[in-house]
C-alpha positions in Angstrom: -46.8 79.2 185.2 -47.6 82.4 183.7 -47.8 85.8 185.4 -51.0 87.4 186.2 -52.4 89.8 183.5 -53.3 93.0 185.1 -55.4 95.3 183.2 -52.3 98.1 183.2 -50.2 98.6 180.5 -46.5 98.1 181.0 -43.5 100.0 180.3 -40.8 97.9 180.4 -37.3 99.6 181.7 -35.7 102.4 183.5 -31.5 103.5 182.7 -29.6 105.4 184.0 -26.0 106.5 183.4 -23.7 108.2 185.9 -20.5 109.7 184.8 -17.7 110.5 188.1 -13.8 109.8 187.9 -14.0 111.6 191.4 -16.4 109.9 193.0 -16.5 107.1 195.4 -18.6 104.1 195.3 -20.4 105.1 191.6 -22.0 101.7 191.9 -23.6 102.6 195.0 -25.3 105.8 193.4 -26.4 103.8 190.6 -28.1 101.4 192.9 -29.9 104.4 194.4 -31.0 105.6 191.0 -32.5 102.4 190.1 -34.3 102.0 193.5 -35.7 105.3 192.3 -36.9 103.8 188.7 -37.8 100.7 190.0 -41.4 101.7 189.2 -40.3 100.9 185.7 -39.4 97.6 185.8 -39.6 95.1 188.4 -38.1 91.7 186.8 -34.5 92.1 186.6 -32.0 94.7 187.4 -28.0 95.2 186.6 -25.6 97.7 187.1 -22.0 97.6 184.7 -18.9 99.8 185.7 -16.1 101.2 183.5 -12.8 101.4 184.7 -10.4 102.9 181.9 -12.1 101.0 179.6 -12.7 97.8 181.4 -15.9 96.5 182.2 -17.4 94.7 185.0 -21.0 94.0 185.5 -23.2 92.6 187.6 -27.1 91.6 186.6 -29.9 89.1 187.6 -33.6 88.4 188.1 -35.7 90.3 190.5 -35.9 93.9 192.4 -33.0 96.1 192.8 -32.5 95.2 196.4 -33.0 91.8 196.1 -30.2 91.8 193.1 -27.7 93.6 194.8 -25.7 92.8 198.5 -23.4 95.1 199.8 -20.5 92.7 198.4 -21.6 92.8 194.9 -21.4 96.5 195.2 -18.5 97.2 196.4 -17.1 94.8 193.8 -18.3 97.5 191.1 -15.7 99.7 190.8 -15.2 102.3 188.4 -15.4 106.0 186.9 -18.6 105.1 185.0 -21.5 103.2 185.9 -24.7 102.5 183.5 -27.9 100.7 185.2 -31.1 98.6 183.9 -34.1 97.9 185.5 -36.4 95.7 183.4 -39.8 94.4 182.4 -40.2 91.7 180.1 -43.5 91.5 177.9 -43.6 88.7 175.7 -41.8 85.4 175.4 -39.8 83.7 178.2 -37.7 86.0 180.9 -34.3 84.8 181.5 -31.3 86.6 183.4 -29.5 86.4 179.8 -32.0 88.8 178.5 -31.3 91.0 181.4 -29.3 94.6 180.8 -27.0 96.5 180.5 -25.6 94.5 177.9 -21.7 94.0 177.6 -20.6 93.2 174.7 -16.8 92.8 173.6 -15.3 93.7 170.2 -12.4 95.0 168.3 -13.1 98.3 169.2 -12.7 97.1 172.9 -15.3 97.3 175.4 -19.0 98.6 175.4 -21.5 97.8 178.1 -25.6 99.0 176.8 -28.9 99.9 178.3 -32.2 100.5 176.0 -35.5 101.5 177.1 -37.7 100.9 173.9 -38.7 99.1 171.2 -37.1 98.6 167.5 -39.8 98.2 164.9 -37.6 96.7 162.1 -35.5 94.2 164.4 -36.1 91.5 162.7 -34.9 92.9 159.4 -31.8 93.7 160.6 -31.1 90.6 162.9 -31.6 88.6 159.7 -29.3 90.3 157.9 -26.7 90.4 160.6 -27.2 86.4 161.3 -26.6 86.0 157.2 -23.1 87.6 157.9 -22.3 85.1 160.9 -23.2 87.6 163.9 -24.2 85.6 166.9 -26.8 86.4 169.0 -26.7 85.8 172.8 -29.9 87.0 173.5 -33.4 87.3 172.6 -33.9 91.2 173.1 -33.4 93.6 170.0 -31.2 95.7 172.4 -28.7 93.2 170.9 -29.0 94.3 167.2 -28.2 97.8 168.6 -25.1 96.3 170.4 -24.4 94.5 167.4 -24.6 97.2 164.9 -22.1 99.4 167.0 -19.3 96.7 166.8 -19.8 96.3 163.4 -18.2 99.4 162.7 -15.6 98.9 165.0 -13.0 101.1 162.5 -14.9 104.6 163.4 -14.8 106.1 166.8 -17.7 105.2 168.9 -19.7 108.4 168.3 -19.4 107.8 164.7 -20.3 104.2 165.1 -23.1 105.1 167.2 -24.8 107.2 164.7 -24.1 104.7 161.8 -26.0 102.3 163.8 -28.8 104.6 164.7 -29.2 105.1 161.1 -30.4 101.6 160.5 -33.0 101.2 163.1 -36.4 102.6 163.6 -38.4 102.7 166.7 -38.2 103.9 170.5 -35.0 103.9 172.3 -33.5 105.6 175.3 -29.8 104.6 175.5 -27.1 104.7 177.9 -23.8 103.4 176.9 -20.2 103.4 178.3 -16.8 103.1 176.1 -13.2 103.9 176.8 -13.5 107.4 178.9 -17.1 108.0 177.8 -20.6 107.9 178.8 -23.3 108.5 176.1 -27.0 109.4 176.4 -29.2 108.6 173.4 -33.1 109.3 172.5 -34.8 108.9 169.3 -35.6 110.8 167.0 -39.4 110.9 168.1 -38.4 111.2 171.7 -41.1 108.4 172.4 -39.0 107.3 175.4 -37.5 110.1 177.8 -34.2 110.7 179.1 -32.7 113.4 180.7 -29.8 115.1 182.1 -28.6 115.9 185.7 -25.2 117.6 187.3 -23.8 115.7 190.3 -21.1 116.8 192.6 -17.9 115.4 190.8 -20.0 114.6 187.4 -23.2 114.0 185.8 -26.4 111.5 185.9 -28.5 110.7 182.5 -31.6 108.8 183.7 -35.4 107.8 182.3 -36.9 110.2 184.7 -36.0 113.3 186.8 -37.1 111.6 190.0 -34.1 109.7 190.0 -31.8 113.0 190.4 -33.9 113.6 193.9 -32.2 110.8 195.9 -28.5 111.3 194.2 -29.0 114.8 195.0 -28.3 116.1 191.4 -29.3 119.1 189.8 -31.7 118.4 186.7 -30.2 120.1 184.0 -32.5 119.5 181.2 -34.2 116.8 179.0 -32.1 115.2 175.9 -33.6 116.2 172.7 -35.2 114.1 170.2 -32.6 113.1 167.8 -29.8 114.0 170.2 -26.6 112.2 171.5 -24.8 113.8 174.3 -21.1 112.6 175.2 -20.1 113.1 178.6 -16.1 112.5 178.8 -13.6 115.0 180.6 -16.4 115.8 182.9 -18.1 117.8 179.9 -21.1 117.3 178.0 -20.9 117.6 174.1 -24.0 117.5 172.1 -24.6 115.7 168.7 -27.6 116.2 166.4 -27.3 112.6 164.8 -31.2 113.2 163.2 -33.9 115.6 162.5 -36.2 115.7 165.6 -39.9 114.7 165.0 -41.2 114.9 168.7 -43.5 112.4 169.9 -43.3 111.5 173.7 -45.2 108.6 174.9 -48.7 110.3 176.4 -48.9 106.9 178.8 -46.1 108.5 180.2 -48.1 111.1 181.7 -51.2 109.1 182.2 -49.4 106.1 184.2 -45.7 105.0 183.4 -43.6 107.9 185.1 -43.7 108.8 188.8 -45.8 112.2 189.4 -42.6 113.8 191.2 -40.9 113.4 187.6 -40.6 116.7 185.0 -40.5 115.4 181.5 -40.1 117.9 178.5 -40.7 120.5 180.8 -44.2 119.6 181.9 -44.6 118.1 185.5 -46.4 114.5 185.7 -48.2 115.4 189.0 -49.9 118.7 187.7 -50.5 116.8 184.1 -52.6 114.2 186.1 -53.8 116.7 188.4 -55.1 118.4 185.3 -56.5 115.3 183.7 -59.0 114.7 186.6 -60.2 118.1 186.1 -60.5 117.8 182.7 -62.4 114.6 183.1 -64.9 116.5 185.7 -66.0 118.9 183.6 -66.3 116.4 181.0 -68.3 113.8 182.5 -69.9 115.3 185.9 -71.7 113.0 188.2 -73.5 113.2 191.7 -72.0 111.3 194.0 -70.6 111.4 197.7 -67.1 110.7 197.3 -64.2 110.1 195.0 -61.7 107.2 195.3 -59.0 106.1 193.5 -57.4 103.1 192.0 -53.8 103.6 194.0 -51.7 104.4 193.1 -51.6 106.1 189.4 -55.3 106.9 189.7 -54.8 109.1 193.1 -53.3 112.7 191.5 -56.1 112.7 189.1 -58.7 111.7 191.6 -57.6 114.8 193.4 -58.4 116.9 190.3 -61.5 115.3 189.8 -62.7 116.3 193.6 -61.4 119.4 193.2 -63.2 120.5 190.1 -66.3 118.7 191.2 -66.5 119.7 194.8 -66.9 116.1 195.6 -65.1 115.3 199.1 -62.1 113.0 198.1 -61.4 110.1 200.4 -59.9 106.5 200.6 -61.7 103.5 199.6 -59.3 101.3 198.4 -55.9 100.4 200.1 -53.2 98.9 198.3 -50.9 96.3 199.6 -47.6 97.3 199.0 -45.6 94.3 199.5 -47.3 91.8 197.0 -44.7 92.1 194.0 -45.3 90.2 191.4 -47.6 87.3 191.7 -46.8 84.1 189.4 -49.8 81.6 189.5 -52.2 79.7 187.6 -54.6 82.1 185.2 -57.8 80.6 186.2 -60.7 82.4 187.5 -60.3 81.9 191.0 -56.7 82.6 191.0 -57.1 85.6 189.0 -59.6 87.3 191.5 -57.8 86.3 194.6 -54.7 87.9 193.3 -56.6 91.4 192.8 -57.8 90.9 196.7 -53.8 90.5 197.7 -53.3 93.6 196.1 -56.7 95.9 197.0 -58.3 95.9 199.9 -61.8 98.0 200.6 -62.4 100.3 203.5 -65.8 99.1 203.9 -66.6 101.4 206.9 -65.6 104.4 204.4 -67.4 103.6 201.1 -70.7 101.7 202.7 -73.8 103.1 201.5 -72.0 105.8 199.4 -72.3 106.7 195.7 -68.8 106.7 194.7 -66.8 108.3 191.8 -63.6 105.4 191.1 -60.9 107.1 189.6 -58.5 105.2 187.2 -55.9 105.9 184.8 -56.5 103.2 181.9 -59.0 100.4 181.0 -57.1 97.9 178.7 -58.5 94.4 179.4 -61.6 95.3 181.6 -61.1 92.1 183.9 -59.6 94.4 186.6 -61.7 97.4 186.6 -64.6 94.4 187.0 -63.2 93.2 189.8 -62.8 96.0 191.6 -66.2 97.7 191.4 -67.3 94.0 192.3 -65.4 94.7 195.6 -66.9 98.0 196.1 -70.4 96.8 195.8 -69.7 93.8 197.2 -68.6 96.0 200.5 -71.7 98.0 200.6 -71.2 100.7 198.1 -74.5 102.2 196.7 -73.6 103.4 193.4 -69.8 103.2 191.5 -69.4 105.4 188.7 -66.0 105.1 186.7 -63.9 107.8 185.3 -61.2 107.1 183.2 -58.4 109.5 182.8 -57.2 108.6 179.5 -59.4 108.1 176.0 -60.3 104.0 175.7 -57.0 101.9 174.5 -58.1 101.1 170.9 -54.8 100.0 169.4 -51.6 98.2 170.2 -48.4 100.0 170.9 -45.1 98.9 168.8 -42.9 101.3 170.9 -41.9 99.6 174.3 -45.2 99.0 175.8 -47.1 95.8 176.5 -50.6 95.6 174.5 -52.4 92.7 173.6 -53.6 92.8 169.9 -56.3 94.7 169.1 -59.2 91.9 169.8 -58.1 91.7 172.9 -58.3 95.4 173.5 -61.6 96.1 175.3 -61.9 99.6 174.0 -61.1 98.7 170.6 -64.3 96.0 170.5 -66.9 97.6 172.4 -68.3 100.6 172.9 -68.4 102.9 175.9 -72.1 101.3 176.6 -70.6 97.5 176.4 -67.6 98.4 178.3 -70.1 100.0 181.2 -72.2 96.8 181.1 -69.0 94.4 181.3 -67.4 96.0 184.4 -70.4 96.4 186.2 -70.3 100.4 186.7 -73.5 102.2 187.3 -71.8 105.1 184.6 -68.5 105.1 182.9 -66.6 108.1 181.3 -63.2 108.4 179.5 -61.0 111.5 179.0 -61.3 112.5 175.5 -57.9 112.7 173.4 -58.2 116.2 173.3 -58.4 116.5 176.6 -55.8 114.6 177.4 -53.2 116.6 175.2 -54.6 119.7 177.3 -53.9 118.1 180.5 -50.2 117.5 179.3 -50.0 121.2 178.3 -47.3 120.0 175.5 -48.2 120.9 172.0 -50.3 117.8 170.4 -47.6 117.6 167.7 -44.8 117.0 170.3 -46.9 113.7 171.9 -47.7 110.4 170.7 -51.5 109.1 171.3 -51.3 106.3 169.0 -52.5 103.5 171.3 -55.7 105.8 171.4 -56.0 107.2 167.9 -53.8 104.7 165.7 -52.2 107.7 164.5 -48.5 106.2 164.9 -45.5 108.3 163.9 -43.9 106.0 162.0 -44.6 102.8 159.9 -45.1 99.5 162.2 -45.8 96.1 161.8 -49.1 95.0 160.9 -51.8 93.5 163.2 -50.8 89.8 163.8 -47.0 90.3 162.9 -45.1 89.0 165.8 -41.9 90.3 166.8 -39.4 88.1 166.8 -37.8 89.7 170.2 -38.9 90.1 173.3 -39.8 93.5 174.2 -38.1 95.4 176.9 
């Protein structure tokens, strides 16, 4: 059995850390924080709590609300909590690969949650195995944990810095050890991490949207190449590496919740800007603008505002389907789209539609959606994509297929238009995307569009030994 391969890219996890010796039921707060980050990973969830250096944890396959019962939450008592939601993208998926990872070693016990992907994990794992290190999982997060344990004679912050000097790739980490909660963001800042203040303590999270549910005040983003150590209710900052900022631009296109702020920029406003710019770059005569819910909705509003074409609903998303595991034959793939999306026939019949989507990766889902709309009576379907064509694989924690399976890498725009059955097709330019985000172009990674990677990456065809988170 295989999971359905939808058109969308997948960002594979979210992390949260809460420091609060004065907070009752800290695991409950971590639970609510993970709920807010559920969109970043729907496969497994876990929480680890630290009480005077003793770590207890629980993790299981499933959504946050499926994994944690009141009984489990009540058992997880501590002063510090870290949590993780995960979406695996390659290889087999088992609870042993769920996070946080908890490791007992000579220096004590650590719990670690990781969002990202290491590009030199194979090399380090082989080196560690040659020295007798045993691995319990197939995820590269364990490489980080084992490197930290290797430097057990050092204070934990120095051991972490020593481990970080060995790894390359993307990582946002939350770690607890002793009386400390530690957050780390990679030197490129590829994956997001931010700091919030809560009554009685502090919060670290992948996205600021988690602060809203916890009634926490946003303090700032963790900088690229920065480690923060929270202890005795104080925050200490260490710049362990030179900043080479390259935040993943796809966070703004698709991954992040629209109510999050990343590196000073509103995700909602960036998507609305993208829709406006897209309308300028690829205008069209039509009767209504509709979105592929939910990630295309905000951009569709921006497109409608700029083009003066009314925004309306054409597709309704079934929010209770969840993950669908069925045989990947053509009939079942088509059924999976119908399970997730229903057409409002009365609203689109006889109309010329502008369909806004966030991305087209393989092209299969786009084709099925266009077919559904036309079968329901749409006169024309003009597809507009609020990101550039995805032409290159990502090596930093996003599930993109090899280039030969990326429709944008092997087909022209006109060929893609014909393939998906649209009456016209337009993609947002790279320049338009950068402008929409309002962050210096030097501070964003757009490698999946341009092939301009912020670091050396494996050559196409070289497989990772590990599962990507």
